[in-house]
C-alpha positions as CSV (number, residue, x, y, z in Angstrom):
1,M,-33.6,-116.2,54.3
2,R,-31.4,-114.2,52.0
3,K,-34.4,-112.2,50.8
4,A,-35.3,-111.4,54.4
5,I,-31.8,-110.2,55.2
6,L,-31.7,-108.2,52.0
7,I,-35.1,-106.6,52.7
8,L,-34.2,-105.9,56.4
9,S,-30.8,-104.4,55.4
10,L,-32.1,-102.0,52.7
11,P,-33.7,-99.5,55.2
12,A,-30.5,-99.5,57.2
13,L,-28.5,-98.8,54.1
14,F,-30.9,-96.1,53.1
15,V,-30.7,-94.4,56.5
16,A,-26.9,-94.7,56.6
17,D,-26.7,-93.2,53.1
18,L,-28.8,-90.2,54.1
19,A,-26.8,-89.7,57.3
20,G,-23.6,-89.7,55.3
21,Q,-24.8,-87.2,52.7
22,S,-23.3,-83.7,53.0
23,P,-25.5,-80.7,52.6
24,K,-25.5,-78.9,49.2
25,R,-22.4,-76.8,49.0
26,R,-23.2,-73.1,49.1
27,K,-21.3,-70.7,47.0
28,P,-18.9,-68.7,49.2
29,A,-20.1,-65.2,49.9
30,R,-18.3,-62.6,47.9
31,R,-16.1,-60.6,50.3
32,A,-15.5,-57.0,49.6
33,N,-12.0,-56.1,48.7
34,P,-10.5,-54.4,51.8
35,N,-8.2,-52.4,49.6
36,K,-10.9,-51.0,47.4
37,K,-11.5,-47.3,48.1
38,T,-15.1,-46.2,48.8
39,E,-16.5,-42.8,49.5
40,S,-18.3,-42.0,52.7
41,P,-21.4,-39.8,52.8
42,C,-19.0,-37.0,53.9
43,G,-16.9,-37.5,50.8
44,V,-13.9,-39.2,52.5
45,S,-12.4,-41.6,50.0
46,Q,-10.4,-44.5,51.6
47,S,-10.3,-48.2,51.9
48,R,-11.1,-50.3,54.9
49,V,-7.4,-51.0,55.4
50,E,-6.6,-47.3,55.3
51,F,-9.4,-46.5,57.8
52,I,-8.3,-49.2,60.3
53,D,-4.7,-48.1,59.9
54,E,-5.6,-44.4,60.4
55,I,-7.5,-44.8,63.7
56,K,-4.5,-46.7,65.3
57,I,-2.9,-43.3,66.0
58,E,-5.2,-40.7,67.5
59,W,-3.4,-37.6,66.3
60,R,-2.0,-37.7,62.8
61,V,-0.1,-34.9,61.0
62,A,-2.3,-33.0,58.6
63,S,0.0,-30.1,57.7
64,E,3.3,-28.5,58.6
65,N,5.0,-25.2,57.9
66,K,7.8,-23.2,59.5
67,E,5.6,-21.9,62.3
68,A,3.6,-25.0,63.4
69,T,2.7,-28.6,62.9
70,Y,-1.0,-29.3,62.6
71,Y,-2.6,-32.6,63.6
72,Y,-6.1,-34.0,63.2
73,N,-7.8,-36.3,65.6
74,T,-8.8,-39.5,63.9
75,V,-10.8,-40.9,66.8
76,K,-13.1,-37.9,67.3
77,T,-13.7,-37.1,63.6
78,V,-17.4,-37.3,62.9
79,C,-19.4,-37.4,59.7
80,E,-22.7,-35.6,60.2
81,N,-25.2,-34.5,57.4
82,K,-22.4,-34.9,54.8
83,I,-20.1,-32.6,56.7
84,L,-16.9,-33.8,58.4
85,K,-16.4,-32.4,61.9
86,V,-12.7,-32.6,63.0
87,W,-10.5,-31.3,65.8
88,I,-7.2,-29.7,64.6
89,K,-4.3,-29.2,67.0
90,G,-1.7,-26.7,66.0
91,V,1.6,-27.0,67.8
92,Q,3.7,-23.9,67.6
93,K,7.4,-24.2,67.0
94,D,8.9,-21.0,68.3
95,D,6.0,-18.7,69.3
96,K,6.2,-17.3,72.8
97,S,2.6,-16.0,73.0
98,F,1.1,-19.5,73.0
99,D,2.1,-23.2,72.8
100,H,-0.7,-24.8,70.9
101,S,-4.2,-24.2,69.6
102,M,-7.2,-26.5,69.4
103,G,-9.8,-25.8,66.7
104,R,-13.0,-27.4,65.7
105,Y,-13.4,-27.4,62.0
106,E,-16.1,-28.5,59.6
107,L,-15.0,-29.7,56.2
108,D,-17.2,-30.1,53.1
109,C,-15.1,-32.7,51.3
110,H,-17.6,-32.7,48.3
111,H,-17.3,-29.0,47.6
112,N,-13.8,-28.0,48.6
113,K,-14.9,-25.8,51.6
114,L,-14.2,-25.4,55.3
115,R,-15.1,-23.3,58.3
116,L,-13.7,-22.8,61.8
117,M,-16.3,-23.4,64.5
118,S,-14.3,-22.7,67.6
119,L,-10.7,-22.0,68.6
120,I,-8.8,-22.2,71.9
121,L,-5.1,-21.1,72.5
122,Y,-3.1,-22.7,75.2
123,R,0.2,-21.9,77.0
124,K,2.9,-24.6,77.6
125,D,1.5,-25.1,81.2
126,G,-1.9,-26.0,79.7
127,N,-3.6,-22.7,80.8
128,V,-5.9,-21.0,78.3
129,V,-4.5,-17.9,76.7
130,I,-7.7,-17.1,74.9
131,D,-11.0,-18.5,76.1
132,P,-12.9,-20.7,73.7
133,T,-14.3,-18.5,70.9
134,P,-17.3,-20.1,69.3
135,H,-17.9,-18.5,66.0
136,T,-21.6,-17.7,65.6
137,D,-22.9,-18.7,62.2
138,P,-19.4,-19.1,60.6
139,K,-19.4,-18.7,56.8
140,W,-18.1,-21.5,54.5
141,E,-14.9,-20.6,52.8
142,D,-13.4,-22.0,49.7
143,V,-10.2,-23.9,50.4
144,T,-7.3,-21.6,49.3
145,P,-4.6,-23.3,47.2
146,D,-1.2,-23.8,48.7
147,T,-2.2,-23.1,52.3
148,V,-2.3,-25.0,55.6
149,G,-6.1,-25.1,55.1
150,E,-5.7,-26.9,51.8
151,N,-3.3,-29.4,53.3
152,I,-5.6,-30.1,56.1
153,W,-8.6,-30.5,53.8
154,Q,-6.7,-32.8,51.4
155,T,-5.3,-35.0,54.3
156,V,-8.5,-35.3,56.3
157,C,-10.8,-35.7,53.3
158,H,-8.2,-38.1,51.7
159,K,-8.2,-36.2,48.4
160,D,-5.4,-37.0,46.0
161,F,-4.5,-34.2,43.6
């Protein structure tokens, strides 16, 4: 009788043992360091944390001088064919002829170049002072040191010098 109980209980123990086994532990996937800087195809060098922090505010200061403060749009900035397309808003401080400007720039973060694609000037009431002026076949220009253009290029391309 003991043999019969032992023989009948062995399959039950075997099944219980299989059911209680945990699957093989897999090695945890290596997660990328969110603080590690990487470079986009357009040459923008920033970490995931910096990117997420940047897009929380749509218009960020790119440059400032005694005449104006220049902001870039973090939400509408586009990387296309290794060129960064960005909107720049220049808010005048004391100019009576216009209140602010809106320019579409293309930045070549790899080669330290920029070009203005279009520009619109606005009055305080929002009316256009100068109609949009698309620049036909604008030439790439080197970023001139110690200028608003250099500040914009450095800030938008996240270049540390």
